[in-house]
C-alpha positions in Angstrom: 110.8 147.9 254.8 112.7 149.1 257.8 114.3 152.5 257.4 118.0 153.0 258.0 119.1 155.7 260.5 122.7 156.8 261.0 123.6 158.5 264.3 126.9 160.4 264.4 128.6 161.5 267.6 132.2 161.4 268.9 131.0 160.4 272.3 130.6 156.6 272.6 128.3 156.7 275.6 125.9 158.9 273.7 125.8 156.5 270.8 125.2 153.6 273.2 122.3 155.5 274.8 120.8 156.2 271.4 121.2 152.6 270.3 119.4 151.4 273.5 116.6 154.0 272.9 115.9 152.9 269.3 116.6 149.2 269.5 112.9 148.4 270.1 111.7 150.5 267.2 111.3 149.5 263.5 114.6 151.0 262.3 118.0 149.7 261.3 120.5 151.6 263.4 124.0 152.6 262.1 126.5 154.4 264.4 129.5 156.5 263.5 132.1 158.3 265.8 133.3 160.8 263.2 132.4 162.6 260.1 134.7 160.5 257.9 133.2 157.3 259.3 129.7 158.6 258.7 130.6 159.4 255.0 131.9 155.8 254.6 128.6 154.4 256.0 126.6 156.7 253.7 128.7 155.5 250.7 128.1 151.8 251.4 124.5 151.9 252.7 121.2 153.4 251.7 120.6 155.7 254.7 117.2 157.3 255.0 117.9 159.6 258.0 121.2 160.9 259.4 121.3 162.6 262.8 124.6 164.2 263.7 126.3 166.1 266.5 127.8 169.5 265.6 130.9 169.7 267.8 133.3 166.9 266.7 137.0 166.9 266.1 138.5 166.9 262.6 135.3 167.1 260.6 132.6 169.0 262.5 128.8 168.4 262.1 128.3 171.4 259.8 131.0 170.1 257.3 129.5 166.7 257.5 126.0 168.0 256.7 127.4 170.0 253.7 129.1 166.9 252.4 126.1 164.7 252.9 123.8 167.1 251.2 126.1 167.3 248.2 126.8 163.5 247.9 123.5 162.0 249.3 120.8 164.6 248.8 117.9 162.1 249.4 119.1 161.4 252.9 117.1 163.4 255.5 119.5 165.3 257.7 118.9 166.2 261.4 121.0 167.8 264.1 121.5 166.6 267.7 123.6 169.0 269.6 124.1 171.3 272.6 122.9 174.9 273.2 126.4 176.2 272.5 126.0 175.5 268.8 122.9 177.8 268.2 124.6 180.0 265.5 125.8 177.0 263.5 122.4 175.3 264.0 120.6 178.4 262.7 122.9 178.5 259.6 122.4 174.8 259.0 118.6 175.1 259.1 118.6 178.3 257.0 120.8 176.8 254.3 118.9 173.5 254.2 121.7 171.4 255.5 119.4 170.0 258.2 115.6 169.7 258.5 115.3 170.1 262.3 117.3 169.9 265.4 117.2 168.2 268.8 119.0 169.7 271.8 121.0 167.7 274.3 120.1 166.4 276.8 117.0 165.0 275.0 113.7 163.7 276.2 113.4 160.1 275.0 109.8 160.3 274.0 110.2 163.5 272.1 113.3 162.2 270.4 111.6 159.1 269.1 108.5 161.0 268.2 110.4 163.5 266.1 112.2 160.7 264.2 108.9 159.1 263.5 107.3 162.4 262.4 110.2 163.1 260.0 110.0 159.6 258.6 106.2 159.8 258.1 106.6 163.3 256.4 108.9 161.7 253.9 106.3 159.0 253.2 103.7 161.7 252.4 106.0 163.4 250.0 106.5 160.2 248.1 102.8 159.1 248.0 101.9 157.8 244.5 98.9 160.1 244.1 101.1 163.2 244.7 103.9 161.9 242.4 101.3 161.2 239.7 100.3 164.9 239.7 103.9 166.1 239.9 104.7 163.9 236.8 102.0 165.9 234.8 104.1 169.0 235.3 106.7 169.2 232.6 109.2 171.0 234.7 108.7 172.0 238.3 109.4 175.8 238.8 112.9 176.3 239.8 114.2 178.8 242.4 114.1 182.2 240.8 117.4 183.4 239.4 117.4 186.6 241.6 116.8 184.4 244.7 119.7 182.1 243.9 121.9 185.0 243.1 120.9 186.8 246.3 121.7 183.6 248.3 125.1 183.4 246.8 125.8 187.1 247.6 124.7 186.6 251.2 126.7 183.5 251.7 129.8 185.3 250.3 129.2 188.2 252.8 128.7 190.7 250.0 128.3 194.3 251.0 124.9 195.9 251.5 125.5 198.1 248.4 126.1 195.0 246.3 122.9 193.3 247.5 120.9 196.5 247.0 122.2 196.7 243.5 121.1 193.1 242.8 117.6 193.7 244.1 117.0 197.1 242.3 117.5 195.4 239.0 113.9 194.1 239.3 111.4 197.0 239.8 108.5 194.7 240.7 110.5 192.9 243.4 111.7 196.2 244.8 108.2 197.5 245.0 107.1 194.4 246.9 109.9 194.8 249.4 109.1 198.4 250.0 105.4 197.5 250.4 106.1 194.9 253.1 108.7 197.1 254.9 106.2 200.0 255.0 103.3 197.9 256.1 101.6 198.8 259.3 103.1 195.8 261.1 106.6 197.2 260.9 105.6 200.7 261.9 108.4 202.3 259.9 108.7 204.5 256.8 111.5 203.7 254.4 111.9 205.1 250.9 114.8 203.0 249.6 115.7 199.4 249.2 118.9 199.9 251.1 116.9 201.1 254.1 114.5 198.2 253.8 117.3 195.7 253.7 118.9 197.3 256.8 115.7 197.0 258.7 114.4 193.7 257.6 117.7 191.8 257.4 119.2 189.7 254.7 117.2 186.5 255.3 113.8 188.2 255.3 114.7 190.1 252.1 115.8 186.8 250.5 112.5 185.2 251.3 110.5 188.2 250.1 112.3 188.0 246.8 111.4 184.3 246.6 107.7 185.0 247.3 107.5 188.0 244.9 108.8 185.9 242.0 106.4 183.0 242.8 103.3 185.3 242.7 104.5 187.0 239.4 102.1 185.2 237.1 101.5 186.8 233.7 98.3 186.9 231.7 94.6 187.0 232.4 93.6 184.4 235.0 89.9 185.3 235.0 88.4 184.2 238.3 91.8 183.1 239.6 92.8 186.3 241.4 96.5 186.3 241.9 96.4 189.8 243.6 93.9 188.4 246.1 96.2 185.5 246.9 99.1 187.9 247.3 97.1 190.1 249.7 96.0 187.1 251.6 99.7 185.8 251.9 100.9 189.2 253.1 98.1 189.6 255.6 98.6 186.0 256.9 102.3 186.7 257.5 101.5 189.9 259.2 99.0 188.3 261.6 101.4 185.3 262.2 104.1 187.7 263.4 101.6 189.6 265.6 100.3 186.4 267.2 103.9 185.6 268.2 104.7 189.1 269.4 101.4 190.1 271.1 99.9 186.8 272.2 102.8 184.4 272.7 105.2 187.1 273.9 108.1 185.9 271.8 109.7 186.6 268.4 109.1 184.2 265.6 112.3 182.3 264.7 114.0 184.1 261.8 114.1 181.1 259.5 110.3 180.8 259.9 109.6 184.5 259.2 108.0 184.0 255.8 105.9 181.0 256.6 102.8 183.0 256.2 103.8 184.3 252.8 104.5 180.8 251.5 101.6 178.9 253.2 99.4 178.9 250.1 102.1 178.4 247.4 100.4 175.2 246.3 97.5 177.3 245.0 100.0 179.1 242.7 101.2 175.7 241.5 97.7 174.7 240.7 96.9 177.9 238.8 100.1 177.7 236.8 99.8 174.1 235.7 96.2 173.1 236.2 94.2 176.1 235.2 91.3 174.2 233.7 91.0 172.0 236.8 91.1 175.2 239.0 88.1 176.6 237.2 86.3 173.3 237.9 87.2 173.4 241.6 86.1 177.1 241.8 82.7 176.2 240.3 82.3 173.4 242.9 83.2 175.8 245.7 80.7 178.4 244.5 78.0 175.8 244.3 78.8 174.3 247.8 80.1 177.2 249.9 79.7 175.3 253.2 82.0 172.4 252.2 85.8 172.3 252.4 87.6 173.3 249.1 90.1 170.6 250.0 87.5 168.0 249.3 86.9 169.4 245.8 90.7 169.6 245.2 90.9 165.9 246.1 87.9 165.2 243.9 89.3 166.9 240.8 93.1 166.6 241.2 93.4 163.8 243.8 95.7 166.1 245.8 95.3 169.3 247.7 97.1 172.6 247.3 98.6 172.0 250.7 100.3 168.8 249.6 101.5 170.4 246.3 102.9 173.3 248.3 104.7 171.1 250.7 106.2 169.1 247.9 107.4 172.2 246.0 109.0 173.8 249.1 110.7 170.6 250.1 112.1 170.3 246.5 113.3 173.9 246.8 114.9 173.1 250.2 113.4 175.7 252.4 113.4 175.1 256.2 111.2 172.2 257.3 109.0 174.3 259.5 107.9 176.4 256.5 107.2 173.2 254.6 105.0 172.0 257.5 103.0 175.2 257.5 102.3 174.8 253.7 101.4 171.2 254.1 99.4 171.2 257.4 97.9 174.7 257.8 94.5 173.2 257.4 95.3 170.3 259.7 97.5 172.0 262.3 97.2 169.3 265.0 98.1 166.4 262.8 100.4 164.0 264.7 103.0 164.2 262.0 103.7 168.0 262.6 106.9 168.7 264.4 106.6 172.4 264.9 103.0 172.5 266.1 103.3 176.0 267.6 104.2 177.6 264.3 101.6 175.6 262.3 98.8 176.3 264.8 99.7 180.0 264.7 99.7 179.9 260.9 96.3 178.2 260.9 94.8 181.0 263.1 96.5 183.7 260.9 95.1 182.1 257.8 91.6 182.1 259.2 91.6 185.7 260.3 93.4 186.9 257.2 90.4 185.9 255.0 88.0 187.6 257.5 90.0 190.8 257.5 90.1 190.9 253.7 86.3 190.3 253.7 86.5 187.5 251.1 84.0 184.7 251.3 85.7 181.4 251.7 85.1 178.2 253.7 86.4 178.7 257.2 87.9 175.5 258.6 88.9 176.9 262.0 90.2 174.4 264.5 89.6 175.8 268.0 92.0 173.2 269.3 94.8 175.4 268.0 93.8 178.1 270.6 94.1 175.5 273.4 97.4 174.3 272.1 98.9 177.8 272.1 97.3 178.8 275.4 95.4 181.8 274.0 91.8 182.7 273.7 89.5 183.5 270.8 88.7 186.9 272.4 92.5 187.7 272.5 92.6 186.9 268.8 89.5 189.0 268.0 91.0 191.9 269.9 94.3 191.6 268.0 92.5 191.5 264.6 90.4 194.5 265.7 93.5 196.5 266.2 94.7 195.5 262.7 91.4 196.4 261.2 91.5 199.9 262.8 
């Protein structure tokens, strides 16, 4: 069936241009010149994707996105707007009001491709084999209480003291924050949570709280080493940041800053809910060290940890770029990936993280990621050598 897309902009000529652009593609197009008109269309039609401008009179794009998320959570929300709205765009992405954004003036091919990619991503999330596995989980893990409380405090512009007080209630989370803040990557030495928050920023702290809770699995897991997965997650995130800083000469977008920490979250989901199957997968991996573990996951569970991780993060409502890293870090050049730069960098970080930790695992390194980022293998090896030292 054709998917329904709603475009919202107060400028008629922009809506006409968009309609001409998409008229030859397999979508039903709806147009609205205001937020109120958009909400009326959402009320009376099953809209799959909504793309809205941010600067509009009466109801601006941010308010429309908030209303659409509350009333029609299954509608994918995107932003099409000008560079002047960067702060609002960042807030919208960080707060899961929108998946991605397109800046005006747009490139026609890129615009159409992005819409197609987002549409295909939603199809993956709803594949029957994935939903069949999800249905076997009695209750999907919810966002940790501390994370939700922290989000509320940050959104309410709570004081640094109040946020510090919230975090220090959990000693294990506090220890993880100090561990990351004092890691070699940051090159600082802090002794208090308050100092760590001041240096790392609220959004980074919020995401570290999320990850710390996710990896906090109790009981003896035998061969399923949670501490190894945690070390790998921290190392992958460290290398990811260094790739951006040292090789790409830019800062990783703040809302993507914990992509490395969350890239393997699907493995945690497997361990929590499919422990018996995980042992079976591990046995197959040990017997066939030169074959991809993903093949054995498909054989035993019919899904991969990447697909499970993508589903969980999407359900939690984290930024789309982080979801893509979880879902495609083994297939970084997949045509459905929107933020290929981030996913390619995460793929490289994932590969070198295992090498640095000296843990034997199947290395599915895609050298095409180096070409895509315009970096060399030698540059990566030199960077990893510095970390190793």
